[in-house]
C-alpha positions in Angstrom: 0.0 0.0 0.0 2.8 2.5 0.9 4.6 1.6 -2.3 1.5 2.4 -4.3 1.1 5.8 -2.6 4.8 6.5 -3.2 4.4 5.7 -6.9 1.4 8.0 -7.2 3.4 10.8 -5.6 6.3 10.3 -8.0 3.9 10.3 -10.9 2.3 13.5 -9.7 5.6 15.2 -9.2 6.8 14.0 -12.7 3.6 15.5 -14.2 4.1 18.8 -12.4 7.7 19.1 -13.5 6.7 18.7 -17.1 3.6 20.8 -17.0 3.0 23.0 -20.1 1.2 26.2 -19.5 -0.1 29.1 -21.5 0.4 32.7 -20.5 -2.2 35.0 -22.0 -4.2 38.1 -21.4 -7.9 37.4 -21.0 -10.2 39.3 -23.3 -12.8 41.6 -21.9 -16.4 40.5 -22.0 -19.0 42.2 -24.2 -20.4 43.9 -21.2 -17.3 45.9 -20.5 -16.4 49.1 -22.3 -13.3 50.3 -20.3 -9.7 49.8 -21.2 -8.4 48.7 -17.8 -6.2 45.7 -18.2 -7.0 42.6 -16.4 -3.5 41.3 -16.0 -2.1 38.0 -17.3 -3.4 34.5 -16.8 -1.6 31.2 -16.6 -3.7 28.2 -17.7 -2.6 24.6 -17.8 -2.7 22.6 -21.0 -3.8 19.2 -19.9 -5.7 16.6 -21.8 -9.3 16.8 -20.9 -10.2 13.3 -21.9 -9.5 11.7 -18.5 -12.7 13.0 -17.1 -15.3 10.6 -15.8 -18.9 11.0 -14.7 -19.7 9.9 -11.1 -22.6 7.5 -11.3 -24.1 8.5 -7.9 -24.1 12.3 -8.1 -23.5 12.8 -11.9 -20.6 15.1 -11.2 -17.7 15.3 -13.6 -14.4 14.4 -12.0 -10.8 14.3 -13.3 -7.9 12.1 -12.5 -5.5 15.0 -12.5 -6.5 18.0 -10.3 -3.6 20.1 -11.7 -5.8 20.7 -14.8 -7.9 23.0 -12.6 -5.2 25.5 -11.8 -5.2 29.0 -13.0 -2.8 31.7 -11.9 -3.2 35.5 -12.4 -0.4 38.1 -12.4 -0.2 41.8 -12.8 2.5 41.7 -15.5 3.7 39.3 -18.2 7.2 39.4 -16.7 6.0 38.2 -13.3 4.1 35.3 -15.0 7.2 34.3 -17.0 9.3 34.5 -13.8 6.9 32.2 -12.0 7.0 29.7 -14.8 10.8 29.7 -14.9 11.0 29.3 -11.1 8.5 26.4 -11.2 10.2 24.7 -14.1 7.1 24.9 -16.3 7.3 24.9 -20.0 5.3 28.0 -21.1 4.0 29.7 -24.3 3.2 33.4 -24.3 0.2 34.4 -26.4 0.3 38.1 -27.0 -3.1 39.9 -27.1 -4.3 41.4 -30.4 -4.3 45.1 -30.4 -7.5 46.9 -31.1 -7.7 50.0 -33.2 -10.0 52.8 -32.3 -11.5 54.8 -35.1 -13.0 58.1 -33.9 -16.4 58.7 -35.2 -18.4 61.8 -35.4 -22.2 61.9 -35.3 -22.3 64.8 -37.8 -20.3 62.8 -40.4 -23.5 60.7 -41.0 -25.3 63.8 -42.5 -22.5 65.5 -44.4 -22.2 63.1 -47.3 
């Protein structure tokens, strides 16, 4: 029994050491109009196929609880430093820049 628990701990540690994460900036929802930045988010890239449905409660459960981790940071540099300190492989996804075109109400009637 103790050997089985030790093997599970080693397997979990091996998974955590080779964890691949994505660093990205979340997009604002359609209900937000401001330009305040939300910071940077680290999400794990685990395979979602190991999920099972509990027969009693109909809850969805996963074998690997590390897939539920999300970290948020104020800057991209802090997120990268965290990944490097934790030995995570990371991919940075830069946000797309939005262009703002100033519009005038009177321009609708001048043409």
